[in-house]
N, C-alpha and C positions, 0 to 999 in steps of 0.2 A: 097578747103578752105586751105589758107596759111597765116601763121604769122611767126614772129620771134621766136615764142615758140613752135607751133605744126604745122605739115605739113601733108597733106593727098595728095597721088597721086596714081592713079591706078598702076602706075609703080613701086611703092614702097610698098612691102607687101601687094598687092592687094587693096590698099586705106586704109589699117589701120593707123590710127592717130599714128604718130611717132614725136619724138623730133625734130625739125628743124635741117637739116643737118646730121641726123643720121638714122639708120635703126632700133632704138630702140623704140618699142611700149610705148606710155604712160601708158597703162596698166599695163606694167611690173612693174613700179614704184609703182602703187597701190597695185599689187600683193605682192610686197616685204614689204610694210608697213603692208598691212593686216596681213601678216604671222609673223609680230613682228621683221621683220628685221629694222636696222637702215638705215637712208639716206646714211651714209657713205658707208654702205656695198653695196647698189645699185650703189653709184657713183665709187665704186672700181671695181665692176663688170662690169660697162659700162662707160669706160672712156671717151667715145665719147660725153656723155651727161655732161654738166657743171652744177656745183652747182647752178650757177644763174638760168639755165633753169628748173631745178628741183624744186627749191623753188619758182619760178615764177608760175609754174604749179601748186603747192600745194595751193600757195595763191590764185589762180584764183578759184580753187575749193572750198576754204573756204568762198570767197566771194559770189559764187553762191549759195552755200548751205545755207547761212544766209538769203537769200531773196527768198527761195522756199516756197511756201504756205503749 
C-alpha cells in the first residue's frame, strides 16, 4: 500500500506503516498524542515528517472514525 501520506514496504521497518518518504511509523504520532504531547513536540522530534503529512493523517483518522458503526 502506498500513497503520498503513508507507505508500507517489507524493506522499511518490516512493513510497518510509515509516513511517506520517512522511516517514522504513523503509530509514533498516535503514541505521542495519547501521551499528552503536542503535535509540535512530535514534529520537533521527527523533522522528516512535515506538518502537512501529520495533519492530513490525523484528519483521515477523524473522518474514518465518524463513519464507523
